[in-house]
C-alpha positions as CSV (number, residue, x, y, z in Angstrom):
1,M,-81.7,43.5,-51.6
2,V,-84.6,44.7,-49.5
3,V,-86.9,42.4,-51.5
4,P,-86.6,39.5,-51.2
5,H,-83.8,39.4,-48.7
6,N,-84.8,42.2,-46.2
7,I,-81.3,43.6,-46.4
8,D,-80.9,47.4,-46.3
9,V,-78.0,49.0,-48.2
10,K,-76.8,52.2,-46.6
11,Y,-74.8,54.2,-49.2
12,R,-75.7,57.8,-48.4
13,W,-72.7,59.1,-46.6
14,N,-72.6,59.1,-42.8
15,Q,-69.1,58.4,-41.4
16,F,-70.7,57.5,-38.0
17,T,-72.6,54.7,-39.7
18,V,-69.4,53.5,-41.3
19,D,-67.9,53.6,-37.8
20,Q,-64.5,54.8,-38.9
21,I,-64.9,58.4,-37.6
22,E,-61.2,58.8,-36.7
23,K,-59.9,57.7,-40.1
24,N,-59.8,59.1,-43.6
25,V,-62.6,57.3,-45.5
26,V,-64.3,58.7,-48.6
27,P,-67.9,58.2,-49.7
28,P,-68.8,55.7,-52.4
29,K,-69.5,57.1,-55.8
30,E,-73.3,56.8,-56.4
31,S,-72.6,55.2,-59.8
32,A,-70.7,52.3,-58.1
33,V,-73.5,51.3,-55.7
34,V,-75.9,49.4,-58.0
35,P,-73.1,47.6,-60.0
36,V,-71.3,46.5,-56.9
37,M,-74.4,45.3,-55.0
38,D,-75.6,43.5,-58.1
39,A,-72.3,41.7,-58.3
40,V,-72.6,40.9,-54.5
41,R,-76.0,39.4,-55.3
42,R,-74.5,37.2,-58.1
43,I,-71.3,36.1,-56.3
44,W,-72.6,35.8,-52.7
45,A,-76.4,35.6,-52.5
46,K,-77.3,33.4,-55.5
47,P,-74.7,30.7,-54.9
48,Y,-75.9,30.2,-51.3
49,I,-79.6,30.3,-52.3
50,N,-79.0,27.8,-55.1
51,E,-77.1,25.5,-52.8
52,T,-79.6,25.8,-49.8
53,S,-82.8,27.9,-50.2
54,L,-84.0,31.4,-50.1
55,T,-85.4,30.8,-46.6
56,F,-82.0,29.6,-45.3
57,F,-80.1,32.5,-46.8
58,N,-82.6,35.1,-45.5
59,K,-82.5,33.6,-42.0
60,Y,-78.7,34.0,-41.6
61,T,-77.8,37.1,-43.6
62,P,-76.9,40.4,-42.0
63,K,-79.6,43.0,-42.3
64,Y,-77.5,46.0,-43.3
65,F,-74.7,46.7,-45.7
66,V,-72.9,50.0,-45.2
67,L,-70.8,51.2,-48.1
68,A,-67.6,53.3,-48.3
69,G,-65.6,54.4,-51.3
70,S,-62.1,53.7,-50.0
71,S,-60.4,51.5,-47.4
72,A,-59.7,52.8,-43.9
73,A,-56.0,53.1,-43.0
74,N,-55.1,51.8,-39.5
75,P,-52.2,53.0,-37.3
76,D,-50.3,49.7,-37.6
77,G,-50.1,50.2,-41.4
78,S,-52.8,47.8,-42.3
79,A,-56.1,48.8,-44.0
80,T,-59.6,47.8,-43.1
81,V,-61.5,46.6,-46.1
82,G,-64.5,45.0,-44.4
83,V,-66.2,44.8,-41.0
84,A,-69.0,42.6,-39.6
85,G,-70.9,43.7,-36.6
86,G,-72.6,41.2,-34.4
87,G,-74.0,39.3,-37.4
88,R,-76.2,42.2,-38.3
89,Q,-74.1,44.4,-40.5
90,I,-71.4,44.2,-43.0
91,T,-69.4,47.3,-44.0
92,L,-67.8,47.2,-47.4
93,F,-65.0,49.5,-48.4
94,Q,-63.2,50.3,-51.7
95,L,-66.3,50.6,-53.9
96,N,-64.8,53.4,-55.9
97,Y,-62.2,51.0,-57.4
98,Y,-64.7,48.4,-58.6
99,K,-64.6,47.2,-62.2
100,N,-65.7,44.1,-64.0
101,K,-65.3,42.9,-67.6
102,T,-68.2,45.2,-68.8
103,Y,-66.3,48.4,-67.8
104,P,-64.4,50.4,-70.4
105,G,-60.6,49.9,-70.1
106,Y,-60.9,46.9,-67.8
107,V,-58.0,44.4,-67.9
108,Q,-57.7,41.2,-65.9
109,A,-54.8,42.6,-63.9
110,D,-57.5,44.7,-62.1
111,T,-59.1,41.7,-60.6
112,V,-57.0,41.4,-57.5
113,L,-58.5,44.5,-55.9
114,Q,-62.0,43.6,-57.3
115,K,-61.9,40.2,-55.8
116,D,-61.0,41.7,-52.4
117,L,-64.5,43.0,-52.2
118,F,-66.0,39.5,-52.6
119,L,-63.4,37.9,-50.3
120,T,-64.6,40.5,-47.8
121,V,-68.3,39.6,-48.1
122,H,-67.6,35.8,-47.8
123,H,-65.1,36.4,-45.0
124,E,-67.6,38.4,-43.0
125,F,-70.5,36.0,-43.7
126,S,-68.2,33.2,-42.4
127,H,-67.9,35.1,-39.1
128,I,-71.7,35.1,-38.9
129,F,-71.8,31.3,-39.3
130,D,-69.0,30.9,-36.8
131,Q,-70.9,33.1,-34.3
132,I,-74.0,31.0,-34.6
133,K,-72.3,27.5,-34.7
134,R,-68.8,27.8,-33.6
135,R,-66.0,26.3,-35.7
136,P,-64.6,23.0,-34.3
137,S,-61.7,23.2,-31.8
138,S,-59.9,20.8,-34.1
139,F,-59.5,23.6,-36.6
140,D,-57.9,25.9,-34.0
141,A,-55.5,23.1,-33.0
142,I,-53.9,22.8,-36.4
143,T,-51.6,25.9,-36.0
144,A,-52.2,26.5,-32.4
145,G,-49.4,28.5,-30.8
146,D,-48.5,30.1,-34.1
147,Y,-51.1,32.9,-34.1
148,S,-49.6,36.3,-33.5
149,S,-50.7,40.0,-33.2
150,D,-47.5,40.8,-35.2
151,W,-49.1,39.5,-38.4
152,I,-48.8,43.0,-40.0
153,N,-45.0,42.5,-40.2
154,T,-45.2,39.4,-42.4
155,D,-46.7,38.9,-45.9
156,D,-48.8,36.2,-47.5
157,V,-45.9,34.4,-49.1
158,E,-44.3,33.9,-45.7
159,A,-47.6,33.2,-44.0
160,R,-48.2,30.3,-46.4
161,K,-44.9,28.8,-45.5
162,N,-46.1,28.7,-41.9
163,G,-49.5,27.1,-42.7
164,F,-51.7,30.1,-43.1
165,I,-53.7,31.2,-46.1
166,T,-52.8,34.9,-45.7
167,A,-50.8,37.0,-43.2
168,Y,-54.1,38.2,-41.7
169,A,-55.1,34.6,-41.1
170,S,-52.2,34.2,-38.7
171,S,-53.6,36.9,-36.4
172,A,-56.2,34.6,-34.7
173,A,-58.0,31.3,-35.3
174,G,-61.3,33.0,-36.0
175,E,-59.8,35.1,-38.8
176,D,-57.9,32.1,-40.1
177,F,-61.2,30.3,-40.4
178,A,-62.9,33.1,-42.3
179,E,-59.9,33.8,-44.5
180,M,-59.7,30.1,-45.5
181,I,-63.4,30.0,-46.4
182,S,-63.4,33.2,-48.4
183,F,-60.3,32.2,-50.4
184,L,-61.6,28.7,-51.1
185,L,-64.9,30.1,-52.4
186,V,-63.7,33.0,-54.4
187,Y,-60.6,31.4,-56.0
188,G,-62.0,28.0,-56.3
189,D,-60.3,24.6,-56.3
190,A,-57.9,25.5,-59.1
191,G,-56.8,28.6,-57.3
192,W,-56.4,26.6,-54.1
193,K,-54.2,24.0,-55.9
194,K,-52.1,26.8,-57.5
195,L,-51.5,28.4,-54.1
196,L,-50.4,25.1,-52.6
197,A,-48.1,24.4,-55.5
198,G,-46.5,27.8,-55.1
199,I,-45.3,27.2,-51.5
200,S,-41.6,26.5,-51.3
201,G,-38.8,26.8,-48.7
202,T,-39.0,26.7,-44.9
203,G,-41.1,29.1,-43.0
204,S,-40.0,31.3,-40.1
205,S,-41.7,28.8,-37.7
206,G,-39.4,26.0,-39.1
207,L,-42.2,24.4,-41.0
208,T,-41.2,22.7,-44.3
209,A,-43.2,23.4,-47.5
210,A,-44.6,19.9,-47.4
211,N,-45.8,20.3,-43.9
212,A,-47.3,23.7,-44.6
213,R,-49.3,22.2,-47.4
214,I,-50.5,19.4,-45.0
215,K,-51.7,22.0,-42.5
216,L,-53.5,24.0,-45.1
217,N,-55.2,21.0,-46.6
218,T,-56.2,19.8,-43.1
219,K,-57.8,23.2,-42.4
220,A,-59.7,22.9,-45.8
221,D,-60.9,19.4,-44.8
222,E,-62.1,20.8,-41.4
223,I,-64.1,23.5,-43.2
224,R,-65.7,21.0,-45.6
225,K,-66.7,18.9,-42.6
226,Y,-68.0,21.9,-40.6
227,F,-70.2,23.0,-43.5
228,T,-71.7,19.5,-43.8
229,D,-72.1,18.7,-40.1
230,S,-73.2,22.2,-38.9
231,W,-75.1,23.5,-41.8
232,G,-75.9,20.6,-44.2
233,I,-74.1,22.4,-47.0
234,D,-71.9,20.6,-49.6
235,F,-69.0,23.0,-49.5
236,N,-67.4,21.7,-52.7
237,S,-70.7,22.4,-54.6
238,L,-71.0,25.8,-53.1
239,Q,-67.3,26.5,-54.0
240,T,-68.0,25.6,-57.6
241,R,-71.1,27.9,-57.7
242,V,-69.2,30.9,-56.3
243,R,-66.1,30.4,-58.5
244,T,-68.3,30.1,-61.6
245,A,-70.0,33.4,-60.7
246,V,-66.6,35.0,-60.2
247,A,-65.3,33.8,-63.5
248,K,-68.4,35.2,-65.3
249,E,-67.9,38.5,-63.6
250,F,-64.2,39.0,-64.5
251,Y,-63.2,36.7,-67.4
């Protein structure tokens, strides 16, 4: 990661560096560090480099990864699984649970937690893009007025009925933007269509399933346009690259 990306990976334990000093967080197992970061390189770095260039990727990447073995439990009942700091640092949690298809005893049912790690990396990198070139206000307007700090008391199924990709996405427009990007990239177009097809019933906001799908698709269209207009990136092509890498990792 240092060569050729100038990204330092801090895995030797220092809870002050992790910046979760008031919470119970365990160190990463040393045996997990290289496999996880190698997977991060395949599922995050390589797709962006192949879609843009090494120069582009190195210009915008954070310069530090800080690693932790577990998540960090929050007082509201949620768990922190990733943090980005000012576009310079990404903290990754839950390394000690990582497995891919090369691990003994691995089964595909394990992949939900494994994919969380890559959702986190792409989510936090999306925040960096957003900090440099802000997402369009038209994205924020799609579900304006429906964002709530009470997101912890809902779940993803209900959130999708209300036009949000996850419950966390309903907490703020910036998080909605990053959650959408990370899901679209990691789960790919087939995963996106499966999610949309699974929405049924009326949401707590009174939104019908059909209208929830419209809002989600509109957000996806805004993201594709943002990547083209702001970064010159073909989002559909990037999505295919990331999803192909995910499939090779787990299936």
